[in-house]
Backbone bond lengths (Angstrom), bond angles and torsions (degrees), N, CA, C in turn:
res aa  C-N    CA-C-N  psi(-1)  N-CA   C-N-CA  omega(-1)  CA-C   N-CA-C  phi
1 M - - - 1.450 - - 1.513 111.51 -
2 T 1.309 117.08 -35.92 1.453 120.60 179.75 1.519 110.69 -62.41
3 A 1.317 117.81 -39.36 1.475 121.30 -178.99 1.508 110.68 -63.65
4 S 1.344 118.31 -42.87 1.460 119.79 -179.07 1.532 110.39 -69.42
5 R 1.334 117.02 -35.09 1.468 119.54 179.12 1.522 109.85 -66.73
6 S 1.333 118.06 -43.96 1.466 119.89 -178.59 1.524 111.41 -67.51
7 S 1.325 118.55 -32.32 1.467 119.45 179.18 1.522 111.55 -78.46
8 S 1.352 118.05 -25.16 1.464 119.30 179.05 1.524 112.18 -84.83
9 T 1.320 118.08 -26.07 1.454 120.28 179.88 1.528 112.38 -61.43
10 P 1.338 119.42 -49.48 1.470 117.38 177.39 1.525 111.78 -60.35
11 M 1.301 118.72 -39.42 1.467 121.26 179.65 1.530 109.92 -59.63
12 A 1.333 115.97 -44.17 1.475 119.72 178.73 1.524 110.08 -63.63
13 L 1.328 117.48 -38.37 1.456 121.14 178.55 1.526 110.83 -62.03
14 W 1.317 116.98 -47.15 1.468 121.59 -177.34 1.522 111.07 -68.77
15 L 1.322 117.29 -39.12 1.467 119.30 177.13 1.533 110.43 -70.09
16 G 1.328 117.41 -33.48 1.462 121.22 174.91 1.520 111.97 -64.17
17 L 1.335 115.58 -39.01 1.469 119.86 176.25 1.519 110.44 -63.03
18 A 1.317 116.39 -44.94 1.479 120.38 178.17 1.525 110.19 -61.48
19 L 1.323 117.70 -41.29 1.455 121.11 178.06 1.530 111.49 -63.97
20 A 1.322 117.00 -39.21 1.476 120.44 177.23 1.532 110.50 -61.75
21 V 1.326 116.98 -41.20 1.468 120.77 177.02 1.528 109.81 -61.59
22 I 1.308 116.97 -45.83 1.468 121.70 -179.81 1.535 110.07 -59.97
23 L 1.308 116.68 -48.62 1.472 120.50 -177.35 1.522 112.23 -64.15
24 L 1.327 117.29 -44.88 1.462 120.68 178.61 1.529 111.09 -64.64
25 D 1.324 115.79 -41.37 1.458 120.87 177.74 1.528 111.21 -60.93
26 Q 1.313 116.17 -48.61 1.473 119.79 -178.49 1.524 111.63 -67.61
27 L 1.320 118.05 -37.18 1.470 121.07 177.35 1.527 110.29 -60.66
28 T 1.319 116.80 -47.17 1.476 119.29 -179.02 1.523 110.80 -64.44
29 K 1.311 117.52 -36.54 1.470 120.29 179.81 1.536 111.25 -69.49
30 V 1.332 117.59 -37.74 1.474 120.68 176.14 1.525 109.10 -62.08
31 L 1.329 117.02 -42.19 1.467 120.03 179.37 1.540 110.82 -63.10
32 I 1.326 116.80 -43.49 1.467 119.99 179.26 1.523 110.36 -64.22
33 L 1.327 117.56 -45.48 1.466 120.84 -179.98 1.532 111.12 -61.51
34 G 1.326 116.93 -33.03 1.455 120.58 -179.74 1.517 114.44 -78.47
35 E 1.322 117.45 -27.57 1.466 121.76 -173.58 1.534 113.95 -102.70
36 F 1.319 118.22 -21.48 1.460 121.00 -171.93 1.523 110.50 -123.56
37 A 1.314 116.92 140.07 1.465 121.52 166.77 1.527 106.96 -83.78
38 L 1.306 116.71 161.67 1.467 121.14 179.70 1.536 109.15 -54.39
39 H 1.326 116.42 131.10 1.469 126.96 178.28 1.526 113.34 75.39
40 D 1.337 119.27 0.70 1.458 119.69 172.59 1.506 109.59 -63.91
41 S 1.317 116.16 150.15 1.453 121.51 -179.07 1.526 109.54 -141.43
42 R 1.313 115.95 141.65 1.459 121.82 176.98 1.525 107.64 -128.58
43 T 1.318 116.98 120.18 1.463 122.27 179.38 1.512 109.69 -72.19
44 I 1.316 116.13 128.83 1.471 121.85 178.33 1.535 108.97 -105.72
45 T 1.339 116.20 -48.90 1.469 121.70 175.21 1.517 107.66 -136.08
46 S 1.316 116.01 -178.67 1.474 119.52 179.83 1.538 112.36 -67.77
47 Y 1.305 117.45 -12.82 1.470 120.69 -178.45 1.535 113.87 -127.15
48 F 1.324 117.62 4.97 1.462 120.32 -175.79 1.521 111.38 -140.78
49 N 1.334 115.16 132.36 1.464 122.45 177.03 1.530 108.77 -126.85
50 L 1.323 114.76 152.91 1.457 120.97 162.61 1.517 105.64 -97.10
51 V 1.313 116.80 132.79 1.466 122.10 -179.19 1.521 107.93 -136.69
52 R 1.318 114.65 170.51 1.469 118.57 170.15 1.519 105.96 -122.29
53 A 1.323 114.01 116.14 1.453 120.59 178.95 1.530 107.99 -130.98
54 H 1.309 115.85 150.56 1.466 122.35 177.24 1.518 107.81 -116.24
55 N 1.328 116.31 127.16 1.459 121.17 -179.11 1.531 108.94 -117.77
56 T 1.318 116.43 111.02 1.467 120.18 177.51 1.520 111.42 -86.01
57 G 1.329 116.84 -5.56 1.457 121.16 178.59 1.520 111.00 -101.72
58 A 1.325 113.64 -153.87 1.459 120.88 177.87 1.531 107.91 -109.88
59 A 1.309 117.57 -152.97 1.460 121.52 -178.71 1.520 110.83 -52.79
60 F 1.328 114.81 137.18 1.470 122.34 -178.70 1.530 111.86 56.06
61 S 1.333 115.98 30.37 1.474 124.12 178.90 1.527 113.02 61.81
62 F 1.307 117.46 26.71 1.469 121.57 176.38 1.531 109.14 -57.43
63 L 1.294 116.88 126.28 1.472 126.79 -179.69 1.545 112.71 68.79
64 A 1.322 118.26 15.65 1.481 120.00 -179.32 1.527 111.44 -63.29
65 D 1.315 118.00 -27.06 1.469 120.77 -178.22 1.532 112.58 -92.99
66 A 1.314 118.18 9.55 1.464 120.69 177.96 1.534 109.05 -69.96
67 A 1.280 116.91 172.04 1.472 122.55 -169.55 1.531 114.46 -80.22
68 G 1.315 119.51 6.13 1.457 121.64 179.58 1.512 113.63 116.65
69 W 1.325 117.32 -20.45 1.459 120.93 179.60 1.523 111.29 -64.01
70 Q 1.349 117.91 -25.59 1.456 121.08 -176.97 1.517 112.88 -62.68
71 R 1.345 116.85 -28.36 1.471 119.65 177.75 1.520 110.07 -56.36
72 W 1.325 116.27 -51.24 1.468 120.70 -176.26 1.519 111.34 -74.51
73 F 1.316 117.00 -30.34 1.454 120.79 175.77 1.526 109.65 -63.12
74 F 1.343 116.97 -47.33 1.468 120.18 -178.75 1.527 111.82 -70.75
75 V 1.321 118.71 -31.94 1.470 121.40 174.20 1.535 109.21 -63.52
76 A 1.338 116.02 -49.79 1.474 120.11 -179.86 1.528 110.19 -61.67
77 L 1.315 116.92 -44.02 1.462 121.34 179.10 1.533 110.53 -59.65
78 G 1.335 116.66 -41.64 1.459 120.56 178.88 1.517 112.21 -63.40
79 F 1.334 116.90 -40.46 1.469 119.43 178.88 1.523 111.63 -70.34
80 V 1.321 117.67 -41.08 1.464 120.44 177.84 1.525 110.56 -63.06
81 A 1.336 116.34 -45.89 1.464 120.74 178.58 1.523 110.53 -61.56
82 S 1.337 117.35 -39.77 1.465 121.08 179.42 1.516 111.27 -62.58
83 G 1.311 116.85 -43.71 1.464 120.17 177.33 1.523 111.84 -61.15
84 F 1.318 116.34 -41.38 1.459 121.45 178.66 1.525 110.52 -65.86
85 I 1.315 117.27 -40.94 1.464 121.29 179.34 1.524 110.62 -64.56
86 I 1.316 117.73 -43.29 1.468 120.34 178.12 1.523 110.72 -61.33
87 W 1.319 116.38 -39.98 1.470 120.17 176.53 1.538 109.97 -62.39
88 M 1.353 116.75 -41.99 1.469 119.74 179.22 1.519 111.50 -65.32
89 L 1.338 117.53 -36.94 1.459 120.11 176.52 1.523 111.52 -62.70
90 K 1.339 115.94 -37.60 1.463 120.31 179.62 1.529 111.86 -70.06
91 T 1.317 116.45 -35.64 1.459 119.70 -174.03 1.537 114.16 -90.11
92 H 1.334 118.22 -11.48 1.475 120.83 -179.11 1.525 112.23 -132.56
93 P 1.339 118.23 47.60 1.480 118.99 -174.60 1.521 114.10 -65.57
94 E 1.319 117.66 -19.94 1.457 120.57 -178.24 1.528 112.56 -80.88
95 Q 1.293 118.99 -11.71 1.472 123.06 -177.76 1.522 109.20 -95.99
96 R 1.312 115.80 91.36 1.464 121.12 -170.66 1.530 113.41 -65.52
97 L 1.330 117.48 -47.07 1.468 118.87 -179.34 1.525 110.40 -64.69
98 F 1.308 116.33 -40.97 1.468 121.13 177.58 1.535 109.83 -59.72
99 C 1.337 116.94 -47.53 1.475 120.41 -179.11 1.524 111.25 -65.17
100 F 1.335 117.42 -38.51 1.461 119.71 174.95 1.529 109.79 -60.23
101 A 1.318 116.38 -46.87 1.467 121.07 -177.37 1.532 111.93 -59.91
102 V 1.326 116.48 -50.29 1.461 117.80 -176.98 1.533 111.55 -72.75
103 S 1.338 118.03 -24.76 1.464 120.08 174.10 1.528 110.97 -66.81
104 M 1.325 115.95 -40.74 1.474 119.70 176.39 1.535 110.44 -63.30
105 I 1.312 116.10 -42.24 1.470 120.20 179.16 1.535 110.01 -64.64
106 L 1.323 115.84 -42.33 1.467 120.77 178.47 1.526 111.24 -59.83
107 G 1.316 117.18 -49.39 1.469 120.43 -179.84 1.519 111.73 -62.42
108 G 1.323 116.87 -42.33 1.469 120.27 179.16 1.516 112.44 -66.34
109 A 1.313 115.88 -42.77 1.471 119.85 -179.27 1.517 110.39 -63.21
110 L 1.324 117.03 -46.10 1.464 119.61 -179.56 1.526 112.50 -69.77
111 G 1.330 117.32 -32.00 1.468 120.07 174.59 1.526 111.04 -59.43
112 N 1.313 116.63 -43.33 1.461 120.19 179.01 1.532 111.96 -74.80
113 V 1.313 117.78 -32.10 1.478 120.57 175.20 1.525 109.80 -62.42
114 I 1.327 116.60 -41.93 1.465 120.29 178.57 1.535 109.67 -58.36
115 D 1.331 116.84 -44.44 1.473 119.84 177.45 1.526 111.71 -58.33
116 R 1.312 116.00 -46.36 1.469 119.53 -178.16 1.529 111.16 -62.48
117 L 1.336 116.34 -38.24 1.464 119.63 179.08 1.531 111.51 -70.83
118 L 1.329 117.66 -41.85 1.461 121.60 -177.14 1.525 113.50 -76.41
119 H 1.337 115.94 -41.13 1.465 120.55 -169.40 1.516 114.68 -116.34
120 G 1.324 117.44 -22.82 1.465 120.31 -173.69 1.520 112.31 88.29
121 Y 1.310 117.44 3.21 1.464 124.00 179.66 1.528 108.02 -155.89
122 V 1.323 116.00 166.73 1.455 122.12 175.50 1.526 108.18 -98.82
123 V 1.325 116.13 133.57 1.465 121.16 177.59 1.527 108.35 -83.61
124 D 1.338 116.26 120.92 1.455 122.29 176.41 1.528 107.58 -113.27
125 F 1.333 117.11 149.26 1.462 118.42 -176.58 1.530 115.47 -152.58
126 L 1.302 118.50 -8.22 1.465 121.19 178.52 1.537 108.66 -96.42
127 Q 1.320 116.62 124.90 1.470 119.55 -176.13 1.528 109.36 -135.51
128 F 1.329 115.26 119.84 1.459 121.88 176.47 1.523 108.80 -108.86
129 H 1.338 114.95 148.28 1.465 118.55 178.65 1.534 109.33 -148.83
130 W 1.318 114.02 132.32 1.450 122.55 175.74 1.517 108.16 -141.41
131 R 1.322 116.34 146.87 1.472 120.01 -179.92 1.520 112.88 -58.03
132 W 1.317 117.39 -35.82 1.464 120.44 -176.95 1.540 111.98 -66.95
133 L 1.337 117.49 -13.87 1.467 120.46 175.80 1.537 112.67 -84.65
134 A 1.336 116.76 -11.10 1.465 120.68 -174.59 1.533 114.21 -55.03
135 P 1.327 120.93 -36.53 1.475 118.02 177.54 1.532 113.90 -64.31
136 M 1.351 116.59 -22.84 1.457 119.97 -177.71 1.526 113.12 -102.80
137 F 1.337 116.32 -31.18 1.469 121.20 -175.93 1.523 109.17 -132.67
138 P 1.337 118.11 136.42 1.453 121.22 -178.01 1.539 112.05 -53.66
139 G 1.328 115.40 126.81 1.462 121.20 178.81 1.524 113.78 69.08
140 G 1.322 118.05 4.78 1.461 121.47 -177.74 1.517 113.84 80.80
141 Y 1.334 116.81 13.54 1.468 121.68 -178.15 1.529 109.73 -91.09
142 F 1.330 115.79 112.87 1.464 121.21 174.46 1.525 107.33 -66.75
143 P 1.326 119.40 142.78 1.476 120.61 179.95 1.530 111.40 -54.69
144 S 1.314 116.47 137.85 1.462 121.97 179.49 1.516 110.17 -61.56
145 F 1.333 114.62 150.39 1.462 120.40 179.93 1.512 108.55 -147.74
146 N 1.325 117.46 -174.70 1.462 122.10 -176.12 1.528 109.92 -137.86
147 L 1.340 116.85 -176.56 1.460 120.53 -179.05 1.531 112.20 -67.01
148 A 1.330 117.37 -34.12 1.469 120.23 177.25 1.531 109.84 -61.88
149 D 1.316 116.48 -44.11 1.466 120.36 177.60 1.528 110.88 -62.23
150 S 1.337 116.31 -39.39 1.458 120.10 178.28 1.520 111.69 -64.06
151 A 1.340 117.18 -40.04 1.452 120.62 177.90 1.530 111.23 -65.54
152 I 1.325 116.47 -40.32 1.469 120.48 177.47 1.522 109.87 -62.40
153 T 1.332 116.92 -43.51 1.476 120.78 -179.90 1.524 110.44 -64.34
154 L 1.332 117.11 -45.77 1.465 120.50 177.59 1.534 110.51 -59.59
155 G 1.318 116.11 -42.84 1.476 119.83 177.57 1.523 112.02 -61.05
156 A 1.323 116.91 -42.88 1.473 120.48 179.71 1.522 110.91 -64.47
157 V 1.340 118.01 -42.27 1.465 120.98 178.02 1.528 109.75 -62.60
158 C 1.317 117.05 -42.72 1.473 120.42 178.97 1.525 111.87 -65.04
159 L 1.334 117.25 -35.30 1.467 120.12 175.68 1.524 111.05 -62.28
160 V 1.319 116.84 -42.53 1.472 120.59 178.39 1.519 109.87 -63.55
161 I 1.338 117.43 -46.14 1.458 121.09 179.12 1.529 110.67 -61.23
162 D 1.319 116.85 -43.12 1.451 121.48 179.00 1.531 110.85 -60.71
163 E 1.301 116.53 -44.18 1.464 120.05 179.56 1.529 111.60 -66.20
164 L 1.326 116.49 -41.54 1.473 119.37 177.82 1.525 110.84 -62.34
165 R 1.310 117.48 -40.49 1.473 120.80 176.59 1.509 111.01 -63.62
166 R 1.321 117.29 -40.91 1.466 121.73 -179.39 1.539 110.78 -65.67
167 V 1.318 115.48 -40.78 1.475 120.41 179.69 1.527 109.75 -67.42
168 R 1.311 116.26 -40.52 1.470 119.94 -179.91 1.512 111.43 -62.86
169 K 1.350 117.10 -37.45 1.463 120.87 178.20 1.516 113.11 -68.95
170 A 1.333 115.96 -29.04 1.477 120.23 -175.11 1.500 113.94 -75.54
């Protein structure tokens, strides 16, 4: 019984982390939806705004101009990826950085899936802008994103670090 308890505790921890990401992501999006009309913007600093943007596509609005099928494609992709991530958490419980990384990705992916199911788009609200970005992005404005996207990015960076550490040990 002790062995099953010790193997389920890390799983509960990682799923709890993913749930925390989902809840924080959804809370911030509810606040933005309640305070901002579409395309409203509030300057916070010289390089950061809060905005309300709707993204029917994926990262950097990939497939945003598609005919609507992308909503269900990204929902299905999110659920398939979530199932795969849960399987990876079960099969690699001893790899803490790896489990942290995929938990962040899981929470972020499901946070955006919830948006697609509820609204038909993902609510984005964090907007950074610097002049040095102007050659890549109009006016130097990096595409708006949200906390779910941030969690996915953090998870991806941690996956790279985890893999580099694993390769270095080998």
